VEXFIVO-497329 format. One record per residue (C-alpha): x, y, z; residue number from 0. Coordinates in nm, 3 decimals, decimal comma, always signed. Layout:
<sites>
xx = X&yy = Y&zz = Z&n = NUM
...
</sites>
This chain:
<sites>
xx = +9,877&yy = -10,512&zz = -10,044&n = 0
xx = +10,117&yy = -10,747&zz = -9,865&n = 1
xx = +10,099&yy = -11,002&zz = -10,149&n = 2
xx = +10,162&yy = -10,737&zz = -10,416&n = 3
xx = +10,463&yy = -10,603&zz = -10,223&n = 4
xx = +10,594&yy = -10,956&zz = -10,182&n = 5
xx = +10,558&yy = -11,018&zz = -10,557&n = 6
xx = +10,751&yy = -10,699&zz = -10,645&n = 7
xx = +11,036&yy = -10,818&zz = -10,423&n = 8
xx = +11,059&yy = -11,148&zz = -10,616&n = 9
xx = +11,385&yy = -11,130&zz = -10,824&n = 10
xx = +11,230&yy = -11,354&zz = -11,093&n = 11
xx = +10,992&yy = -11,067&zz = -11,179&n = 12
xx = +11,243&yy = -10,782&zz = -11,199&n = 13
xx = +11,331&yy = -10,817&zz = -11,569&n = 14
xx = +10,987&yy = -10,917&zz = -11,705&n = 15
xx = +10,739&yy = -10,685&zz = -11,869&n = 16
xx = +10,406&yy = -10,609&zz = -11,699&n = 17
xx = +10,212&yy = -10,870&zz = -11,896&n = 18
xx = +10,459&yy = -11,149&zz = -11,818&n = 19
xx = +10,454&yy = -11,052&zz = -11,451&n = 20
xx = +10,075&yy = -11,086&zz = -11,440&n = 21
xx = +10,090&yy = -11,425&zz = -11,610&n = 22
xx = +10,354&yy = -11,554&zz = -11,369&n = 23
xx = +10,159&yy = -11,432&zz = -11,065&n = 24
xx = +9,835&yy = -11,582&zz = -11,201&n = 25
xx = +9,991&yy = -11,925&zz = -11,265&n = 26
xx = +10,133&yy = -11,922&zz = -10,913&n = 27
xx = +9,812&yy = -11,823&zz = -10,732&n = 28
xx = +9,528&yy = -11,963&zz = -10,944&n = 29
xx = +9,422&yy = -12,292&zz = -11,100&n = 30
xx = +9,143&yy = -12,446&zz = -11,302&n = 31
xx = +8,878&yy = -12,226&zz = -11,464&n = 32
xx = +8,984&yy = -11,927&zz = -11,249&n = 33
xx = +9,334&yy = -11,944&zz = -11,402&n = 34
xx = +9,193&yy = -11,984&zz = -11,754&n = 35
xx = +8,973&yy = -11,678&zz = -11,706&n = 36
xx = +9,259&yy = -11,464&zz = -11,571&n = 37
xx = +9,496&yy = -11,564&zz = -11,855&n = 38
xx = +9,227&yy = -11,483&zz = -12,111&n = 39
xx = +9,180&yy = -11,141&zz = -11,948&n = 40
xx = +9,555&yy = -11,070&zz = -11,951&n = 41
xx = +9,581&yy = -11,173&zz = -12,316&n = 42
xx = +9,263&yy = -10,981&zz = -12,402&n = 43
xx = +9,103&yy = -11,297&zz = -12,540&n = 44
xx = +8,740&yy = -11,415&zz = -12,510&n = 45
xx = +8,671&yy = -11,672&zz = -12,238&n = 46
xx = +8,378&yy = -11,911&zz = -12,200&n = 47
xx = +8,329&yy = -12,135&zz = -11,897&n = 48
xx = +8,199&yy = -12,475&zz = -12,011&n = 49
xx = +8,035&yy = -12,673&zz = -11,734&n = 50
xx = +7,937&yy = -13,043&zz = -11,735&n = 51
xx = +7,577&yy = -13,093&zz = -11,845&n = 52
xx = +7,349&yy = -13,333&zz = -11,659&n = 53
xx = +7,140&yy = -13,411&zz = -11,966&n = 54
xx = +7,295&yy = -13,648&zz = -12,218&n = 55
xx = +7,032&yy = -13,760&zz = -12,473&n = 56
xx = +7,270&yy = -14,021&zz = -12,615&n = 57
xx = +7,358&yy = -14,176&zz = -12,278&n = 58
xx = +7,069&yy = -14,099&zz = -12,040&n = 59
xx = +7,134&yy = -14,135&zz = -11,668&n = 60
xx = +6,928&yy = -14,337&zz = -11,425&n = 61
xx = +6,847&yy = -14,146&zz = -11,108&n = 62
xx = +6,737&yy = -14,314&zz = -10,784&n = 63
xx = +6,505&yy = -14,058&zz = -10,620&n = 64
xx = +6,458&yy = -14,129&zz = -10,249&n = 65
xx = +6,152&yy = -14,006&zz = -10,060&n = 66
xx = +6,376&yy = -13,979&zz = -9,754&n = 67
xx = +6,131&yy = -13,918&zz = -9,469&n = 68
xx = +5,897&yy = -14,185&zz = -9,608&n = 69
xx = +6,183&yy = -14,435&zz = -9,597&n = 70
xx = +6,282&yy = -14,319&zz = -9,249&n = 71
xx = +5,930&yy = -14,369&zz = -9,109&n = 72
xx = +5,912&yy = -14,719&zz = -9,261&n = 73
xx = +6,248&yy = -14,804&zz = -9,103&n = 74
xx = +6,137&yy = -14,657&zz = -8,770&n = 75
xx = +5,816&yy = -14,862&zz = -8,782&n = 76
xx = +6,010&yy = -15,187&zz = -8,826&n = 77
xx = +6,199&yy = -15,122&zz = -8,500&n = 78
xx = +5,880&yy = -15,070&zz = -8,292&n = 79
xx = +5,905&yy = -15,404&zz = -8,109&n = 80
xx = +6,259&yy = -15,339&zz = -7,989&n = 81
xx = +6,276&yy = -15,187&zz = -7,641&n = 82
xx = +6,625&yy = -15,033&zz = -7,639&n = 83
xx = +6,628&yy = -14,689&zz = -7,805&n = 84
xx = +6,992&yy = -14,714&zz = -7,916&n = 85
xx = +6,916&yy = -15,046&zz = -8,080&n = 86
xx = +6,610&yy = -14,894&zz = -8,250&n = 87
xx = +6,806&yy = -14,604&zz = -8,394&n = 88
xx = +7,087&yy = -14,833&zz = -8,508&n = 89
xx = +6,844&yy = -15,071&zz = -8,676&n = 90
xx = +6,663&yy = -14,783&zz = -8,849&n = 91
xx = +6,987&yy = -14,641&zz = -8,988&n = 92
xx = +7,095&yy = -14,987&zz = -9,103&n = 93
xx = +6,763&yy = -15,037&zz = -9,282&n = 94
xx = +6,796&yy = -14,697&zz = -9,449&n = 95
xx = +7,145&yy = -14,763&zz = -9,585&n = 96
xx = +7,059&yy = -15,115&zz = -9,698&n = 97
xx = +6,739&yy = -14,997&zz = -9,867&n = 98
xx = +6,928&yy = -14,737&zz = -10,069&n = 99
xx = +7,201&yy = -14,985&zz = -10,155&n = 100
xx = +6,945&yy = -15,242&zz = -10,269&n = 101
xx = +6,765&yy = -14,988&zz = -10,488&n = 102
xx = +7,093&yy = -14,868&zz = -10,637&n = 103
xx = +7,204&yy = -15,220&zz = -10,729&n = 104
xx = +6,860&yy = -15,349&zz = -10,834&n = 105
xx = +6,799&yy = -15,069&zz = -11,083&n = 106
xx = +7,163&yy = -15,009&zz = -11,181&n = 107
xx = +7,148&yy = -14,643&zz = -11,079&n = 108
xx = +7,393&yy = -14,373&zz = -11,186&n = 109
xx = +7,319&yy = -14,122&zz = -10,911&n = 110
xx = +7,113&yy = -14,108&zz = -10,590&n = 111
xx = +6,904&yy = -13,803&zz = -10,500&n = 112
xx = +6,767&yy = -13,769&zz = -10,145&n = 113
xx = +6,462&yy = -13,543&zz = -10,128&n = 114
xx = +6,374&yy = -13,388&zz = -9,790&n = 115
xx = +6,071&yy = -13,213&zz = -9,643&n = 116
xx = +6,015&yy = -12,841&zz = -9,594&n = 117
xx = +5,712&yy = -12,654&zz = -9,465&n = 118
xx = +5,466&yy = -12,709&zz = -9,746&n = 119
xx = +5,327&yy = -12,417&zz = -9,949&n = 120
xx = +4,999&yy = -12,612&zz = -9,946&n = 121
xx = +4,941&yy = -12,511&zz = -9,583&n = 122
xx = +4,915&yy = -12,149&zz = -9,692&n = 123
xx = +4,690&yy = -12,235&zz = -9,985&n = 124
xx = +4,456&yy = -12,469&zz = -9,790&n = 125
xx = +4,449&yy = -12,415&zz = -9,414&n = 126
xx = +4,328&yy = -12,769&zz = -9,314&n = 127
xx = +4,613&yy = -12,936&zz = -9,505&n = 128
xx = +4,766&yy = -13,213&zz = -9,289&n = 129
xx = +4,617&yy = -13,068&zz = -8,970&n = 130
xx = +4,508&yy = -13,419&zz = -8,876&n = 131
xx = +4,873&yy = -13,515&zz = -8,836&n = 132
xx = +4,927&yy = -13,246&zz = -8,573&n = 133
xx = +4,639&yy = -13,394&zz = -8,374&n = 134
xx = +4,809&yy = -13,734&zz = -8,387&n = 135
xx = +5,142&yy = -13,584&zz = -8,280&n = 136
xx = +4,979&yy = -13,406&zz = -7,985&n = 137
xx = +4,838&yy = -13,737&zz = -7,861&n = 138
xx = +5,181&yy = -13,896&zz = -7,811&n = 139
xx = +5,286&yy = -13,997&zz = -7,462&n = 140
xx = +5,592&yy = -13,830&zz = -7,298&n = 141
xx = +5,798&yy = -14,144&zz = -7,366&n = 142
xx = +5,696&yy = -14,143&zz = -7,733&n = 143
xx = +5,784&yy = -13,776&zz = -7,765&n = 144
xx = +6,127&yy = -13,832&zz = -7,610&n = 145
xx = +6,190&yy = -14,129&zz = -7,837&n = 146
xx = +6,087&yy = -13,932&zz = -8,145&n = 147
xx = +6,329&yy = -13,652&zz = -8,050&n = 148
xx = +6,614&yy = -13,904&zz = -8,039&n = 149
xx = +6,507&yy = -14,057&zz = -8,370&n = 150
xx = +6,490&yy = -13,722&zz = -8,548&n = 151
xx = +6,824&yy = -13,614&zz = -8,405&n = 152
xx = +6,971&yy = -13,930&zz = -8,558&n = 153
xx = +6,787&yy = -13,853&zz = -8,882&n = 154
xx = +6,949&yy = -13,509&zz = -8,903&n = 155
xx = +7,290&yy = -13,669&zz = -8,845&n = 156
xx = +7,210&yy = -13,908&zz = -9,128&n = 157
xx = +7,129&yy = -13,614&zz = -9,358&n = 158
xx = +7,450&yy = -13,436&zz = -9,258&n = 159
xx = +7,645&yy = -13,752&zz = -9,337&n = 160
xx = +7,489&yy = -13,768&zz = -9,683&n = 161
xx = +7,579&yy = -13,404&zz = -9,748&n = 162
xx = +7,939&yy = -13,417&zz = -9,629&n = 163
xx = +8,057&yy = -13,776&zz = -9,677&n = 164
xx = +7,889&yy = -13,894&zz = -10,000&n = 165
xx = +7,849&yy = -13,776&zz = -10,358&n = 166
xx = +7,469&yy = -13,806&zz = -10,337&n = 167
xx = +7,253&yy = -13,505&zz = -10,410&n = 168
xx = +7,049&yy = -13,383&zz = -10,110&n = 169
xx = +6,756&yy = -13,154&zz = -10,190&n = 170
xx = +6,557&yy = -12,946&zz = -9,943&n = 171
xx = +6,341&yy = -12,639&zz = -10,007&n = 172
xx = +6,188&yy = -12,439&zz = -9,719&n = 173
xx = +5,841&yy = -12,436&zz = -9,881&n = 174
xx = +5,832&yy = -12,769&zz = -10,067&n = 175
xx = +5,767&yy = -13,130&zz = -9,978&n = 176
xx = +5,976&yy = -13,422&zz = -10,097&n = 177
xx = +5,696&yy = -13,503&zz = -10,345&n = 178
xx = +5,744&yy = -13,162&zz = -10,507&n = 179
xx = +6,121&yy = -13,199&zz = -10,530&n = 180
xx = +6,096&yy = -13,546&zz = -10,684&n = 181
xx = +5,839&yy = -13,427&zz = -10,938&n = 182
xx = +6,045&yy = -13,121&zz = -11,029&n = 183
xx = +6,362&yy = -13,329&zz = -11,064&n = 184
xx = +6,191&yy = -13,552&zz = -11,321&n = 185
xx = +6,062&yy = -13,242&zz = -11,503&n = 186
xx = +6,413&yy = -13,093&zz = -11,516&n = 187
xx = +6,561&yy = -13,422&zz = -11,647&n = 188
xx = +6,304&yy = -13,538&zz = -11,905&n = 189
xx = +6,555&yy = -13,738&zz = -12,113&n = 190
xx = +6,678&yy = -13,946&zz = -11,818&n = 191
xx = +6,532&yy = -14,245&zz = -11,635&n = 192
xx = +6,401&yy = -14,214&zz = -11,280&n = 193
xx = +6,319&yy = -14,468&zz = -11,009&n = 194
xx = +6,122&yy = -14,318&zz = -10,720&n = 195
xx = +6,182&yy = -14,509&zz = -10,396&n = 196
xx = +5,869&yy = -14,464&zz = -10,184&n = 197
xx = +5,555&yy = -14,639&zz = -10,060&n = 198
xx = +5,345&yy = -14,326&zz = -10,128&n = 199
xx = +5,082&yy = -14,389&zz = -10,397&n = 200
xx = +5,074&yy = -14,015&zz = -10,476&n = 201
xx = +5,366&yy = -14,083&zz = -10,710&n = 202
xx = +5,159&yy = -14,312&zz = -10,933&n = 203
xx = +5,051&yy = -14,000&zz = -11,125&n = 204
xx = +5,413&yy = -13,951&zz = -11,238&n = 205
xx = +5,463&yy = -14,304&zz = -11,373&n = 206
xx = +5,556&yy = -14,301&zz = -11,742&n = 207
xx = +5,793&yy = -14,472&zz = -11,984&n = 208
xx = +6,097&yy = -14,320&zz = -11,810&n = 209
xx = +5,959&yy = -14,294&zz = -11,453&n = 210
xx = +5,886&yy = -14,592&zz = -11,227&n = 211
xx = +5,827&yy = -14,635&zz = -10,856&n = 212
xx = +5,980&yy = -14,895&zz = -10,627&n = 213
xx = +5,793&yy = -14,994&zz = -10,310&n = 214
xx = +6,040&yy = -15,153&zz = -10,069&n = 215
xx = +5,766&yy = -15,284&zz = -9,839&n = 216
xx = +5,586&yy = -15,488&zz = -10,106&n = 217
xx = +5,911&yy = -15,535&zz = -10,302&n = 218
xx = +5,729&yy = -15,438&zz = -10,621&n = 219
xx = +5,798&yy = -15,186&zz = -10,894&n = 220
xx = +5,520&yy = -14,983&zz = -11,057&n = 221
xx = +5,586&yy = -14,917&zz = -11,425&n = 222
xx = +5,382&yy = -14,778&zz = -11,713&n = 223
xx = +5,330&yy = -15,133&zz = -11,841&n = 224
xx = +5,230&yy = -15,294&zz = -11,512&n = 225
xx = +5,322&yy = -15,378&zz = -11,153&n = 226
xx = +5,602&yy = -15,632&zz = -11,118&n = 227
xx = +5,754&yy = -15,844&zz = -10,842&n = 228
xx = +6,120&yy = -15,753&zz = -10,801&n = 229
xx = +6,236&yy = -16,110&zz = -10,729&n = 230
xx = +6,088&yy = -16,261&zz = -11,045&n = 231
xx = +6,008&yy = -15,949&zz = -11,255&n = 232
xx = +5,674&yy = -16,115&zz = -11,331&n = 233
xx = +5,341&yy = -15,931&zz = -11,307&n = 234
xx = +5,224&yy = -15,895&zz = -10,947&n = 235
xx = +4,904&yy = -16,085&zz = -10,865&n = 236
xx = +4,609&yy = -15,929&zz = -10,683&n = 237
xx = +4,533&yy = -16,136&zz = -10,371&n = 238
xx = +4,155&yy = -16,091&zz = -10,410&n = 239
xx = +4,103&yy = -16,148&zz = -10,782&n = 240
xx = +4,405&yy = -16,374&zz = -10,839&n = 241
xx = +4,459&yy = -16,177&zz = -11,157&n = 242
xx = +4,760&yy = -15,959&zz = -11,249&n = 243
xx = +4,735&yy = -15,618&zz = -11,083&n = 244
xx = +4,591&yy = -15,357&zz = -11,317&n = 245
xx = +4,826&yy = -15,140&zz = -11,519&n = 246
xx = +4,804&yy = -14,796&zz = -11,355&n = 247
xx = +4,655&yy = -14,511&zz = -11,558&n = 248
xx = +4,819&yy = -14,200&zz = -11,408&n = 249
xx = +4,558&yy = -13,960&zz = -11,548&n = 250
xx = +4,269&yy = -14,161&zz = -11,405&n = 251
xx = +4,438&yy = -14,205&zz = -11,066&n = 252
xx = +4,494&yy = -13,829&zz = -11,044&n = 253
xx = +4,135&yy = -13,754&zz = -11,144&n = 254
xx = +3,992&yy = -14,002&zz = -10,895&n = 255
xx = +4,204&yy = -13,866&zz = -10,610&n = 256
xx = +4,108&yy = -13,507&zz = -10,689&n = 257
xx = +3,741&yy = -13,607&zz = -10,668&n = 258
xx = +3,766&yy = -13,831&zz = -10,361&n = 259
xx = +4,019&yy = -13,618&zz = -10,174&n = 260
xx = +4,294&yy = -13,760&zz = -9,952&n = 261
xx = +4,208&yy = -13,838&zz = -9,590&n = 262
xx = +4,574&yy = -13,897&zz = -9,499&n = 263
xx = +4,653&yy = -13,534&zz = -9,595&n = 264
xx = +4,319&yy = -13,398&zz = -9,467&n = 265
xx = +4,208&yy = -13,297&zz = -9,818&n = 266
xx = +3,829&yy = -13,310&zz = -9,827&n = 267
xx = +3,637&yy = -13,477&zz = -10,109&n = 268
xx = +3,516&yy = -13,260&zz = -10,397&n = 269
xx = +3,207&yy = -13,481&zz = -10,431&n = 270
xx = +3,129&yy = -13,692&zz = -10,121&n = 271
xx = +2,953&yy = -14,014&zz = -10,209&n = 272
xx = +3,033&yy = -13,996&zz = -10,579&n = 273
xx = +3,008&yy = -14,335&zz = -10,747&n = 274
xx = +3,292&yy = -14,477&zz = -10,949&n = 275
xx = +3,051&yy = -14,609&zz = -11,211&n = 276
xx = +2,733&yy = -14,415&zz = -11,277&n = 277
xx = +2,376&yy = -14,534&zz = -11,322&n = 278
xx = +2,106&yy = -14,463&zz = -11,577&n = 279
xx = +2,012&yy = -14,138&zz = -11,405&n = 280
xx = +2,341&yy = -14,035&zz = -11,248&n = 281
xx = +2,685&yy = -13,972&zz = -11,398&n = 282
xx = +2,973&yy = -14,146&zz = -11,227&n = 283
xx = +3,346&yy = -14,069&zz = -11,209&n = 284
xx = +3,432&yy = -14,306&zz = -11,493&n = 285
xx = +3,188&yy = -14,140&zz = -11,732&n = 286
xx = +3,303&yy = -13,792&zz = -11,630&n = 287
xx = +3,669&yy = -13,890&zz = -11,676&n = 288
xx = +3,605&yy = -14,041&zz = -12,020&n = 289
xx = +3,438&yy = -13,714&zz = -12,125&n = 290
xx = +3,690&yy = -13,481&zz = -11,958&n = 291
xx = +3,905&yy = -13,388&zz = -12,258&n = 292
xx = +3,599&yy = -13,325&zz = -12,473&n = 293
xx = +3,425&yy = -13,130&zz = -12,197&n = 294
xx = +3,093&yy = -13,279&zz = -12,296&n = 295
xx = +2,765&yy = -13,348&zz = -12,119&n = 296
xx = +2,885&yy = -13,621&zz = -11,881&n = 297
xx = +3,183&yy = -13,418&zz = -11,759&n = 298
xx = +2,982&yy = -13,101&zz = -11,706&n = 299
xx = +2,687&yy = -13,285&zz = -11,556&n = 300
xx = +2,919&yy = -13,437&zz = -11,297&n = 301
xx = +3,127&yy = -13,126&zz = -11,225&n = 302
xx = +2,838&yy = -12,882&zz = -11,193&n = 303
xx = +2,664&yy = -13,083&zz = -10,921&n = 304
xx = +2,622&yy = -12,908&zz = -10,584&n = 305
xx = +2,623&yy = -13,045&zz = -10,232&n = 306
xx = +2,597&yy = -12,906&zz = -9,876&n = 307
xx = +2,847&yy = -12,986&zz = -9,600&n = 308
xx = +2,787&yy = -13,038&zz = -9,227&n = 309
xx = +2,800&yy = -12,661&zz = -9,167&n = 310
xx = +2,530&yy = -12,595&zz = -9,430&n = 311
xx = +2,784&yy = -12,448&zz = -9,672&n = 312
xx = +2,706&yy = -12,518&zz = -10,036&n = 313
xx = +2,981&yy = -12,649&zz = -10,261&n = 314
xx = +3,009&yy = -12,688&zz = -10,637&n = 315
xx = +3,204&yy = -12,997&zz = -10,741&n = 316
xx = +3,415&yy = -12,820&zz = -11,004&n = 317
xx = +3,536&yy = -12,559&zz = -10,750&n = 318
xx = +3,650&yy = -12,816&zz = -10,495&n = 319
xx = +3,793&yy = -13,037&zz = -10,768&n = 320
xx = +4,013&yy = -12,752&zz = -10,895&n = 321
xx = +4,125&yy = -12,680&zz = -10,537&n = 322
xx = +4,215&yy = -13,046&zz = -10,485&n = 323
xx = +4,397&yy = -13,059&zz = -10,817&n = 324
xx = +4,628&yy = -12,778&zz = -10,707&n = 325
xx = +4,697&yy = -12,966&zz = -10,383&n = 326
xx = +4,744&yy = -13,312&zz = -10,538&n = 327
xx = +4,874&yy = -13,267&zz = -10,894&n = 328
xx = +5,254&yy = -13,280&zz = -10,865&n = 329
xx = +5,301&yy = -13,077&zz = -11,183&n = 330
xx = +5,127&yy = -12,768&zz = -11,040&n = 331
xx = +5,384&yy = -12,629&zz = -10,796&n = 332
xx = +5,385&yy = -12,248&zz = -10,765&n = 333
xx = +5,636&yy = -12,067&zz = -10,986&n = 334
xx = +5,836&yy = -11,947&zz = -10,686&n = 335
xx = +5,914&yy = -12,303&zz = -10,568&n = 336
</sites>
């Protein structure tokens, strides 16, 4: 009311009609799209708000997608031999910033996206999920616990800095892991290029013509056409075979992991003891995978096998495989995420 009274006392408005008064007040108090909308309303004209689109099929962007906690743990691990906690934290932060800078420059990125951890929906779907990590955390000494508290306090300051002092995107969902956010970002930007910065092999399943993964520890990039050394951009050599590392097949890697499970995440195998290559009398994973799309004898023979666990509970391979696929396949997030 005070502003309206003040406006009516403005001599410049005394001899204007009602419409001109509204326009003058709007131009004085508003700007940008809000002003455009108000002027359109006063003039009884249609108004459309055009926002900048992220997707440009003619000039695709290159996103650097950072698995933030993964990078933080790697940086923290490097500082383990240093005794002074302030020095450790400082070194870890320095490693983090330099790692991001290196990735940005190496891959000529257009925008950096930091993906953070939430409480995973997988814990509600599969109760044992990552319970092994809690056991490890509970075994820490008092000094280790105190040090971790200081580290994670610094980590939260780092995140706050990214949010308030940079133009980077910072993503966090209360029920999603960084893996989910990275996968969903690539799904929402299918016409752009993406470089995932992480040492986690779970991302191999996402590798395609426009998605690659950079491992800062090995200094190698995993692409759809092979694994390459960053320094030379030549094919990486396997230390055992002395041959170029195999070109990853994302579909096979996903299938194999769903069968074998993931001990690091406490996901139990769907078929303990399953052989990679079968024998004359027994179907192996390779034969089942080759027959998967057709759904033929080898696939069904493998998937319909039964086994009994240590508590005398019988399992059918296909049931546990489907459970593991929901947990591991990064394209199967729940609709509400």
